[in-house]
N, C-alpha and C positions, 0 to 999 in steps of 0.2 A: 705301317701301323699309325693310327691316329695319335696325335699329340694333344688331344682336347684337354683344355684346362677348365676345371669346373668354375661356375659363375661365382663372382664375388659380390653380386647384387644383394641387397639387404634381406630379401625373403629366403633365398637359399642358405645364406649364412645363418639366419635365425633358425631355420628348420634343422640344419646340421647341429646347431647348439642344443636344440630341444631333444633331438634324437640321442645325442651323446649324453645328455643329462640322465636319460633313463638307465644307462649302464651304471650309474652311481648309486641308484636306489639299493639299500641294503638287502631287501627281500626279492629283488628282481632276478629272474632267471633269463638266460639268453633266449632270444627269439629270432627266428628267421622268417622273413616274408618271401613267399614264392608266388610270383604272379604268372598268369597263364593267358596266352593268346591262341588263336587258331589261324584264320586267314588275315592277311593284310590286303586292303583294297587300293587300287589306283585312285579311285574316287568313291565317295560315299554312295551307298546303294540302299534304298528303303527296304528292299527284300532281304537284305543282310544287315539288319539294324543293329546287331550286336558286334559287328566286325568293324574295327577302325580303318579309316583310310590312312594312307602313308603319311599325310600331313599331321593327322592326330597322333599316329604312332611316333613320329619324330618328336612331337611335344612331350609325349610320355617318356621317351628315352632320354631327352635332355633333362627332364625333371629328375629321373632316376640318377643320371650321371652327376647332376649338381647337388642333390640332397641326400643320396644314400651311397652305400658301399656295395656295388654290384659284384658278386662273386661267381665263379664257376660252380655249378651245382655240386660236383664231387668234392671240391675243396670246402664248400660251405658245410656240407653234411659231416665231413671229417672234423672240422672245427667245432661244430655244434656238439658232437658226441664227446669231444675232448675238452669241452668247457673253455674254448678260446675263441669263440665267435666274436668278431668285432661289433661294435654298436652300429645300428642302421643297416644291418645286413639284408640284402635282397638278392634273389635269383630270378632270372627271366626264363620262362619256358613257353613252348609252342606245342600244340597237339595236332596230330593227324598226318602231317607231312605235306603241306601245301607248297607248291613251287613259289608262291609269293613270298615265303620266308627267304628263299634264295634270291629272288629277283628284286624284292622291295624292302624286306626287313634287313637283310644282310648289309647293304650299303649304309643303312642308318646305324646299325650296330658297330660297323667299322668306324663310322664318323666319330662316335663317342667312345670307342674302344671298350665295348661292353661284351662280356661273354654271355652265352645263352645255351639252352638245351632244346632240341626238337625231338619229340616223341613221335615216331614214324610208324604208321600202319603199313607193314612191309608188303602186303599184297597189292598195294596200289603203286608201288615204285615201278617206273618204266611202263606204266599202264595208261592206255587212253581212257579207261573207265574211271569216272569220278565217283565219289562217295554218294551213298543213297540220298543223304540230305541235300546235297548240292544238285542232284538230279531232280529232286522235287522243286527246288527253287527255279531251275532252268525251265522245267515244264510249265510251272505256273506263270512264269514270265512270258513264255512263248504262246500260251493258250489264247485262242481267239474267241470272240463272243462274250456274252454277258455272264456265263455260268459254266462251271465244271460239274458234270453229272457223273458221279462215281457210285451211284446206288447199286450198279450191277455187281460191285465187289464189296458192298456194305460200307462204303466210305462216305456216303452222303452227297449232298449238293453244296457247291461253294460259289457264291457270287464273285464275279470278276469285274464289276462295273466301275471300280475306282482303284487307285493304288492302295488305299487303306483296305479295301476288300481283298486284294491280292495278298497283301501282307498277312491278313487274317487267315487266308487259305493256306499260306505257307506254314504259319504257326500251328494251325489245326492238323494239317496233314503230317507235319513233322512229329508232333506230339503223338498222333495216332500210330505212326509207323515205328517209332523208336523202340517200343517194347514188344513188337510182334516178333515171333520166331523168324529167323533170317529168311526162310523160304517165303513166308507170307508177306514179309516186308518187301521183298523184291518183287513179288507178284503185284503188289499195290503200285510200286514205282513204275513197273513196266506197263501196267494198264494206264497210268497217268501219262506216260510218254507216248503211248499209242494214240491217245486223244490229242495231245498237244504238239507232238513232233518237235521237240526242242533241238537246237543246233548248238549244243554246249561244246566248249573247248577244253582240252585236258588241263586239269588243275593241280595234279600231284607231282611230286618230285621225281626226277630221274635218278638212276644210280650215280651218275656223274655229279649231279647236284648234291646228293647226299655226301659224297666224298669231298666235294668242295667245301661244304659247310663244316665237316669234321676238321678240315685243314685250316679253317678260318675262325677258330676259337668258339665253335658251336658244337657242343657234344651231341651225339645221337643216342637217343633212348628208344625203347620198344613200346609199342602201343597195340599189340596183337597183330594178326595177319589181316583180318578183314573188318575190324572195328565192330564186333558184335557186343551186345549187352551180355556180359558173361553169365549172369543169372538166367538167361534165356536158353542156355546151351546145356546139353548133357556134359557131365564132368570130363569125359574123355575128349570131347570136342573143345572144351574150354582150355584144357591143358595143351592141346595141339595148337590152339591160337596163341597161347602165351609163349610156349617154348619155340614154336615155329617162327615167330617174329624175331626172337633173339638170334636163332640160327641164321635166318635169311639176312639180317642186317650185319651180323658178324662176317658172313661170306662177302658182302659188298665192301666192308671196311677193312677186313683183315685184322681186326682187333676186337677185344671183348666189349660187349654192350652191357653196362652195369645196372642201368636204371629202367624202370617200367612205370607206365601210367595206365590206370584202369580206364577203359572207354566209358565216357560219360561221368564216371567217377564218384557217384553218390554211394557212400557206405551203406551196406545192408540192402539197398535197392538194386544197384548195378553190379555189385560184387559183395561177397561175404567171406567168412573165414576159410571156406574151402579154397577160394581163389587166392587168398593171401598165402595159404600153404603151398599152392601150386607155383606162385611166383617165387617163393623161397626155394622150393625144390628145383625150379628151373635154373637157379644159380644167380639170380639178380641180387644186388647188394641193398637196394632200396626200391620202394614203390610209392606212388602218389595217387591220392584221391582228388576230388574237387571240393572237399569241405573247406569253408572259409576259415580265415584266421591264421596265426603264425604257427610255425613248427617249433617245438621245444625238444630238449633232450629227453623229456619224459614220454614223448610220443613213440608209438610203435613205428619202427623204421620202414615197415612195409605198408603203412597206411598214413603217410605224412600228408598234412593238409596243403592245399594249393588252390588259389582262386583267381578267376579272371577279373580284370578291373572294369566293373560295370559303370563306374562314374563317368559321366560325359564331360565333366570339368576336370582338367588336369590338377587344379588346386585341391579339389575334394578327393581325388585319387591319392594325392600326396598325404592329405590328412587322414585318410583311411589307413594307409600304411603306418603312419605315426601312431594312430590309435591301436592298431594291432601290436605294435612294438611296446606300447605302454600298458596293455591290458593284463 
């Protein structure tokens, strides 16, 4: 286990003092910042502009270790509900279940002795099939020529004559596909792959990796079976996705899976009160959206906010968390 000692440099010391001071405000209620990642990249990739490379991720983790109190998710939620959450409390989470969490993020988490949680879409475990959004990226990357013509399936024409154009094509196709019913979404992806013929490599966790993470201070949570937008499904299918992911992951781990994250996670748009009730009925203890801001004891434990760190600067990322804690 790491014996990392947090930095005694002036800025981390000052940030810790500022964060601790918030706990002394008479009207202040406890706040928990829950940050969210997906893939970690070996090197930066313009087609995956929102995913940090491992060098950037390490900077983030060092900042969190130096300036905040990073807690296991279950421990933090219990402390929040009991009114004993420490100042500067932060939890680290990952969505989807990429193997880069095991291969790239886990060594960094171990270096700084940081706990985390990975919300895994169980249907991709031990599968060579990647998630639909990654298949779009791989297809656009592999496509030859100056244009992708998808008018035959009503998806328009997309220039490919520059990296900027390819990035735009990824954004447009991902946005278009996200809210399609699953069968229509897959038809679009398969048509795109038929034109581009990508040679993607498997990106998702194996069952053994899931067990290794659980044994390495990384909790496993559920994220449905196949990562659909729940509001796009009939209720029975949505319940099968929610409960099925819990059962599948518990079979891999041999222990209860207590927490759930809604795919895409925008309240009212991606999930609604029907799905909140399904998560509760499936036996989860808490569930998470992707709404920004801190979690408080007043929040519904089945719609807790959680946000990915959009800031490109580690310093502004740190200030964002302090602002959430103070708000």
